[in-house]
C-alpha positions as CSV (number, residue, x, y, z in Angstrom):
1,X,0.0,0.1,0.1
2,X,1.4,3.5,-0.8
3,X,1.0,5.9,1.8
4,X,1.8,9.1,-0.3
5,X,3.0,10.1,-3.6
6,X,4.6,13.4,-4.9
7,X,4.7,14.7,-8.3
8,X,6.3,17.7,-9.8
9,X,4.0,19.8,-11.9
10,X,4.7,22.5,-14.7
11,X,2.0,25.1,-13.7
12,X,1.6,24.7,-9.9
13,X,-1.6,27.0,-9.6
14,X,-3.3,25.5,-12.4
15,X,-2.5,21.9,-11.2
16,X,-3.5,22.9,-7.8
17,X,-7.1,24.0,-8.9
18,X,-7.3,20.9,-11.3
19,X,-6.6,18.2,-8.6
20,X,-8.6,19.9,-5.9
21,X,-11.7,19.5,-8.0
22,X,-10.9,16.2,-9.8
23,X,-9.9,14.4,-6.6
24,X,-12.8,15.6,-4.5
25,X,-14.8,12.3,-5.5
26,X,-12.1,10.1,-4.7
27,X,-12.1,11.3,-1.0
28,X,-8.7,13.4,-1.5
29,X,-10.7,16.5,-0.4
30,X,-8.6,18.1,2.4
31,X,-6.0,20.6,1.0
32,X,-2.7,21.1,3.1
33,X,-0.5,23.6,1.7
34,X,3.3,24.0,2.7
35,X,5.2,27.1,2.0
36,X,8.7,27.2,0.4
37,X,11.3,26.8,2.9
38,X,14.7,28.7,3.3
39,X,16.5,25.6,2.5
40,X,15.3,25.4,-1.0
41,X,12.2,23.2,-0.5
42,X,9.6,24.3,-2.8
43,X,6.0,25.0,-1.9
44,X,3.7,22.1,-2.1
45,X,0.1,21.2,-1.9
46,X,-1.2,17.8,-0.4
47,X,-4.6,16.3,-1.1
48,X,-5.6,14.2,1.7
49,X,-7.9,11.3,2.2
50,X,-9.5,10.1,5.1
51,X,-7.5,7.0,5.2
52,X,-4.4,9.1,5.7
53,X,-3.0,8.5,1.9
54,X,-1.9,11.8,0.6
55,X,-1.2,13.1,-3.2
56,X,1.1,15.9,-3.2
57,X,2.2,18.2,-5.9
58,X,5.1,20.9,-6.3
59,X,6.2,23.3,-8.7
60,X,9.1,22.6,-11.3
61,X,9.6,20.8,-14.5
62,X,7.0,18.3,-14.8
63,X,8.0,14.6,-15.1
64,X,8.6,13.4,-18.6
65,X,7.4,11.0,-19.9
66,X,4.0,11.4,-18.1
67,X,3.0,8.9,-15.7
68,X,-0.2,7.1,-14.7
69,X,-1.6,7.2,-11.3
70,X,-4.8,5.4,-10.3
71,X,-6.9,6.4,-7.4
72,X,-8.9,3.4,-5.8
73,X,-12.6,4.4,-5.1
74,X,-15.4,2.3,-3.4
75,X,-18.2,2.9,-6.0
76,X,-18.6,3.1,-9.6
77,X,-20.5,6.2,-9.0
78,X,-17.3,7.9,-7.5
79,X,-15.5,6.8,-10.6
80,X,-18.1,8.6,-12.6
81,X,-18.0,11.7,-10.5
82,X,-14.2,11.7,-10.6
83,X,-14.3,11.7,-14.5
84,X,-17.0,14.4,-14.5
85,X,-15.1,16.6,-12.1
86,X,-11.7,16.2,-13.8
87,X,-13.1,17.1,-17.1
88,X,-15.0,20.2,-15.6
89,X,-11.5,21.2,-14.1
90,X,-10.0,21.2,-17.5
91,X,-8.8,17.5,-17.9
92,X,-8.8,16.0,-21.1
93,X,-10.8,12.7,-21.6
94,X,-8.5,9.6,-21.8
95,X,-11.1,6.9,-21.4
96,X,-14.7,7.5,-20.3
97,X,-16.1,5.6,-17.2
98,X,-16.8,2.0,-17.9
99,X,-15.9,-1.8,-17.3
100,X,-12.3,-2.8,-18.3
101,X,-13.0,-6.7,-18.4
102,X,-9.5,-7.4,-19.8
103,X,-8.1,-6.4,-16.3
104,X,-10.9,-8.5,-14.4
105,X,-14.7,-8.6,-14.6
106,X,-15.4,-5.9,-12.2
107,X,-12.7,-3.4,-13.2
108,X,-14.6,-0.2,-13.5
109,X,-12.4,2.8,-14.2
110,X,-12.2,6.3,-16.0
111,X,-9.0,8.1,-17.1
112,X,-8.3,11.9,-17.6
113,X,-5.2,13.5,-18.6
114,X,-4.0,16.2,-16.1
115,X,-2.5,19.6,-17.2
116,X,0.8,18.2,-17.6
117,X,-0.4,15.2,-19.6
118,X,-0.4,12.6,-16.9
119,X,-3.0,9.8,-17.0
120,X,-5.1,10.0,-14.0
121,X,-7.5,7.3,-13.2
122,X,-10.1,6.5,-10.8
123,X,-11.0,2.7,-10.3
124,X,-13.6,0.8,-8.6
125,X,-13.1,-3.2,-8.1
126,X,-16.4,-3.9,-6.5
127,X,-19.2,-5.7,-8.3
128,X,-21.9,-3.1,-8.4
């Protein structure tokens, strides 16, 4: 189990706004912001989940090539809500919500490209 993940983004303000809106349906709805420090640590934003897992971004040169990050959710409705919220936040559709039976019979996911082109997914493994 991954506790937290940090990603460097090209446009910090744009990505912070995107993730705040897009990740709300995944339960990552509490925003923590840390200022830059005198020792060179850049500002960062954490999107926190009730289970303690965090997703963090900080400004800089976006990771290349783009990466794929999947957020597990507990319902197909949450996958649908993630996709809708991420598109409304400026994400680009990279796979509408639906079953992906080539992974397993209950794999229900949706994919959106973030402002840096990273493939962000919400996935539910429950039979619903």
